[in-house]
Backbone as CSV, one residue per row, in Angstrom:
resi,resn,N_x,N_y,N_z,CA_x,CA_y,CA_z,C_x,C_y,C_z
1,MET,88.341,32.849,-17.129,89.181,32.913,-18.289,88.333,33.195,-19.533
2,TYR,87.366,32.359,-19.815,86.473,32.595,-20.939,85.168,33.146,-20.406
3,ASP,84.527,33.929,-21.205,83.266,34.521,-20.785,82.108,33.689,-21.335
4,VAL,81.920,32.489,-20.783,80.823,31.610,-21.185,80.050,31.205,-19.940
5,PRO,78.786,30.924,-20.098,78.015,30.465,-18.942,78.569,29.150,-18.402
6,HIS,78.406,28.913,-17.129,78.987,27.726,-16.504,78.407,26.427,-17.047
7,TYR,77.181,26.425,-17.527,76.584,25.193,-18.035,77.123,24.808,-19.411
8,MET,77.843,25.688,-20.081,78.413,25.370,-21.388,79.919,25.136,-21.332
9,SER,80.543,25.482,-20.267,82.005,25.439,-20.238,82.564,24.020,-20.295
10,GLY,81.863,23.049,-19.777,82.400,21.689,-19.765,81.879,20.813,-20.870
11,MET,81.048,21.309,-21.755,80.399,20.473,-22.756,81.174,20.382,-24.075
12,HIS,82.156,21.207,-24.278,82.816,21.194,-25.575,83.541,19.878,-25.848
13,TRP,83.981,19.160,-24.858,84.681,17.892,-25.080,83.741,16.827,-25.632
14,ILE,82.455,16.944,-25.354,81.501,15.976,-25.895,81.430,16.116,-27.421
15,TRP,81.523,17.346,-27.913,81.502,17.538,-29.357,82.724,16.925,-30.022
16,TRP,83.854,16.917,-29.360,85.024,16.222,-29.901,84.731,14.733,-30.035
17,LEU,84.069,14.159,-29.039,83.714,12.737,-29.111,82.693,12.466,-30.209
18,VAL,81.738,13.369,-30.356,80.731,13.196,-31.403,81.394,13.222,-32.776
19,TRP,82.235,14.198,-33.027,82.904,14.278,-34.327,83.850,13.103,-34.559
20,ALA,84.531,12.660,-33.506,85.405,11.490,-33.648,84.579,10.258,-34.017
21,ALA,83.403,10.102,-33.417,82.531,8.974,-33.742,82.014,9.073,-35.171
22,VAL,81.665,10.264,-35.611,81.177,10.453,-36.983,82.274,10.112,-37.986
23,ILE,83.485,10.575,-37.748,84.605,10.303,-38.653,84.936,8.815,-38.666
24,ALA,84.928,8.189,-37.491,85.206,6.751,-37.418,84.138,5.947,-38.154
25,ALA,82.879,6.326,-37.995,81.795,5.616,-38.682,81.909,5.786,-40.196
26,ALA,82.242,6.984,-40.649,82.392,7.224,-42.086,83.565,6.420,-42.648
27,ALA,84.654,6.364,-41.914,85.813,5.594,-42.374,85.487,4.105,-42.416
28,TRP,84.795,3.611,-41.401,84.416,2.198,-41.363,83.488,1.874,-42.531
29,TRP,82.519,2.738,-42.795,81.574,2.503,-43.880,82.298,2.495,-45.229
30,ALA,83.185,3.449,-45.429,83.912,3.531,-46.702,84.815,2.313,-46.885
31,PHE,85.490,1.879,-45.833,86.381,0.735,-45.929,85.602,-0.550,-46.174
32,SER,84.478,-0.726,-45.490,83.711,-1.956,-45.654,83.066,-2.030,-47.030
33,ARG,82.680,-0.902,-47.609,82.095,-0.899,-48.945,83.145,-1.216,-50.003
34,ARG,84.375,-0.787,-49.765,85.428,-0.989,-50.760,85.908,-2.429,-50.767
35,THR,85.946,-3.091,-49.607,86.509,-4.424,-49.519,85.481,-5.527,-49.674
36,ALA,84.210,-5.200,-49.686,83.185,-6.233,-49.806,83.154,-6.765,-51.236
37,ALA,83.131,-8.082,-51.343,83.044,-8.704,-52.659,81.606,-8.624,-53.151
38,PRO,81.427,-8.490,-54.441,80.063,-8.486,-54.954,79.387,-9.827,-54.663
39,PRO,78.093,-9.835,-54.403,77.435,-11.079,-54.005,77.493,-12.171,-55.065
40,GLU,77.533,-11.793,-56.332,77.576,-12.826,-57.368,78.946,-13.489,-57.465
41,ALA,79.978,-12.896,-56.875,81.319,-13.472,-56.944,81.505,-14.617,-55.955
42,ALA,80.741,-14.652,-54.894,80.938,-15.665,-53.854,80.733,-17.089,-54.372
43,PRO,79.645,-17.416,-55.074,79.500,-18.789,-55.573,80.584,-19.174,-56.573
44,LEU,80.977,-18.230,-57.421,82.030,-18.523,-58.393,83.365,-18.747,-57.697
45,ASP,83.632,-17.989,-56.644,84.866,-18.199,-55.875,84.884,-19.582,-55.239
46,ARG,83.756,-19.977,-54.670,83.683,-21.313,-54.056,83.883,-22.405,-55.106
47,LEU,83.288,-22.197,-56.273,83.446,-23.168,-57.351,84.905,-23.264,-57.787
48,GLN,85.567,-22.130,-57.920,86.980,-22.131,-58.311,87.845,-22.809,-57.251
49,ARG,87.527,-22.589,-55.970,88.292,-23.258,-54.903,88.103,-24.771,-54.960
50,ARG,86.863,-25.208,-55.187,86.609,-26.653,-55.267,87.355,-27.270,-56.441
51,TYR,87.390,-26.558,-57.564,88.114,-27.047,-58.740,89.619,-27.083,-58.461
52,ALA,90.120,-26.049,-57.822,91.552,-25.995,-57.500,91.944,-27.091,-56.511
53,ASP,91.037,-27.429,-55.604,91.324,-28.483,-54.623,91.145,-29.877,-55.195
54,GLY,90.629,-29.979,-56.425,90.457,-31.281,-57.057,89.182,-31.995,-56.655
55,GLU,88.244,-31.296,-56.068,86.987,-31.918,-55.641,86.057,-32.194,-56.815
56,ILE,86.183,-31.402,-57.885,85.326,-31.593,-59.057,86.204,-31.666,-60.304
57,THR,85.660,-32.283,-61.337,86.408,-32.433,-62.582,86.274,-31.175,-63.433
58,THR,87.046,-31.141,-64.514,87.003,-29.995,-65.422,85.629,-29.863,-66.055
59,GLU,85.030,-30.986,-66.432,83.702,-30.943,-67.039,82.664,-30.387,-66.059
60,GLU,82.720,-30.852,-64.808,81.787,-30.346,-63.796,81.990,-28.850,-63.559
61,TYR,83.259,-28.463,-63.522,83.573,-27.046,-63.315,83.007,-26.187,-64.434
62,GLU,83.244,-26.584,-65.667,82.769,-25.795,-66.808,81.241,-25.729,-66.837
63,GLU,80.592,-26.845,-66.550,79.129,-26.881,-66.560,78.554,-25.977,-65.464
64,ARG,79.077,-26.092,-64.275,78.568,-25.276,-63.158,78.890,-23.799,-63.353
65,LYS,80.052,-23.516,-63.906,80.416,-22.124,-64.177,79.462,-21.515,-65.199
66,ALA,79.159,-22.263,-66.244,78.210,-21.781,-67.248,76.839,-21.529,-66.628
67,ASN,76.398,-22.423,-65.749,75.108,-22.235,-65.082,75.120,-20.999,-64.196
68,LEU,76.199,-20.795,-63.469,76.272,-19.619,-62.597,76.283,-18.324,-63.385
69,LEU,77.051,-18.286,-64.453,77.136,-17.061,-65.256,75.864,-16.820,-66.048
70,ARG,75.156,-17.866,-66.413,73.899,-17.724,-67.125,72.827,-17.103,-66.215
71,ASP,72.851,-17.471,-64.927,71.843,-16.983,-63.980,72.056,-15.526,-63.594
72,LEU,73.213,-14.965,-63.912,73.449,-13.562,-63.582,72.645,-12.739,-64.510
């Protein structure tokens, strides 16, 4: 049907897999970069959760928040 050597006729499907893997990896990388929180936000988020749960007082929250933001 096609005029190609026999050693190349069955290999084209591998290129489909290669391109599918490249596209999947690019999509995964783009999605993970977009949804990742900045590293400096994690301690502040934990502090806000502790304050919301009532584990620390308002004074402790304000003091620790000031320390965290000062260190940035």
